[in-house]
N, C-alpha and C positions, 0 to 999 in steps of 0.2 A: 656434395661436400666440396669444399675448396681444397683442404689438405687433410690427409688421413695417415696417422702413424700407428702401425700395428707392431708392437714390441713383444707381445706375448698374448696368451689366452686364445680365444676362438671366436671368429666371426662366422655365423651360420644362419641358415634360413633360406626361404625361397624368394626373398626380395632382391632388388637390384641396388648395388652400391655404385654410384657414379662419382668419380673424382675429377674435378676440373683443374686442380692445382698440382700438388705433389702427393703421391702415395709412397710412403716409406715403409718397407716390410723387412724387419730384422728378427722377428720371432713370432711364434704363434701359428695358428692354422686358419685357413679359409675353407669352409665346408658348406654343404647344403645344396639345394637345387637352384639357388639364385646365381647371379653373375656379379662380378666385380669388374667395372669398366673404367679404364684410364682414358680420358677424353683426348681428342686431337688437340695438340698444343700443350698437354699436361705432361708430367714427369713421373716415371715409375723407377723406384730404387729398391732393388732386392739385395739383401745382405749388406756387408760392410767389410772393409779391409783391415780394420783395427783389431778385430777379435773374431772368434768362432761364433757361428750362429746356425740355427736350424729352423726352417719354415716348412709348413705342410699345406699342400693344395688338394682339396677334395671337392672343388667346384670349378666353374669356368672363370678364368681371369683373362680379360681382353685388354691388350695394349694398343691404343690408337695414337699414342703419343711417342715420347722418347724415353727409352728405358735403359737402365744399367743394372746388370747382374754381376756382383763383385764378391770376392772372397779374400780372406787373409792368408798368412802363411800356415801351412798344414804341419801340425806336430803329431797328431794321431788321436783317434777316437779312444776314449771319451774325453781326452785332455783338451786344454786350451788350444784353440786354433782349428778345431774340426768344424767344417761348415758343410751343409747339405740342403738341397731343395728336394723335399719328399713329395711324391705324388701318390695319392690313394683315391683313384676315381676322379682325377683332376685333368683339366684341359687348359693349356695356355695357348692363346691365339695372339699372334703379333701381326697387327696391321700397320704398325708404324716402324720404329727402329728400336732394336734391342741389342745392346753391346755386352758380351760376356768378357769381363775384364779381370784378370788376375796378374798382379805385378810381381809376384814372387815365383822364383824357379821351383820352389818346393810346393807350390799351391796345387791342391786338388780341388776341382770345382765340380762335384758330382751332382747328378740327379739320382734319386733313389725311388724305385717303385715298390710300394708296400702292398699293393693289391688293386683290384678293379681294372677298368679300362682307362688308359692314360694316353694323352696326346699332346704333342708340341706341334702347332700349326703355324708356319711362317708364310704370311701373305705379303710381308713388307721386306725389311732388310735386317738380317741377323749378322752381327759382326763379332768376331773373336779377336781380342787384342791381348797384349801382355805375353809373358814368357811361360806361364803355367799351362795346366792341362784342364780341359773342361769336357764333360761327357753328358750325353743325353741317353737315358736308359729306356725311354718310351718310344712309341711309334712317332715318327717324324715325317711331316708332310711339308713340302716346300713349293710354293708357287711364286715366290719372290726371289730374293738374292741372299746367298750365304757367302760372306766375305771373311776369310781367315787372314788377318793381318799380322798375327804373331801367335806363338805357342802351338798347342795341339787341340783340335776339336774332334771328338769321337762320337759317332752315332752307333748305338748298339742294336737298334731295331729298324728295319726298313719300312717304308710306307709307299703306297702306290695309289693313284698316279702321282708323279713328281714332275712338274713342268717348269720348275725354277732353275736358276743358275747357281753354280758354285765357283768361287774364285779364291785363289791363295796367292800370297805374296811371292812364293817361289814356284812350288809345284805340289800336286797331291801325292801323298805317299801311302801305299798299301801297307797296313800293319801286318807283320809276319804271323801273328797269332790268329788272324782273321782270314776269311775266305771271300772277301768282296771282289767284285769285278769293276775295274775302271772303264767307263765308257769312253772318256777322253781325259785330257789333262784337267779340264775344269768341270766336267760333269761326271757324276757318279750314278751308276745304273740302279743298284739296289743293295739291300742287306747291310751288313756291318762294314763300315769303312772309317778311315782315319785321315783327317786333313791336317797337315803339319807344315809350318814354315821352317825351312832348313836354315 
């Protein structure tokens, strides 16, 4: 496919969907034993800033290109403005670049685990921008780079081994309600931790 817009409904099955242009995903579910692959040089857009959205991942989604995961102002579930990326036996693999962007101070950018084994694997560059809050609720593995340029990025489940690097615009901050250990200013050893630009 050159371009693929998923606004609702469900994509499922054991086949492979390869997108060479732009994949825009603002609603609906990707499920089944197959894979959805965003090619090198292609674009992945998850969510939107203008209104609330919910998407569900129950298969493998591979980003080899340039991706943006964005959300709008949070007003409260189930009202206008609620946005969430649900995982239910889903795996997201980033081999390219993915930017979590939320431009609103009230923005919550959550991932929600509904069941099954779920993974967020970063082999490329994962960037957090904007002033809002983003969280990953599944096992996270990083062999690439995590770069927090603004706002807060929280990881709720540790994963090992972790050979990648972590950088923030100011410094890493340990959240008071968690029990993580900081290996150094730019590296996190394990478990739950919070990276925040002051």
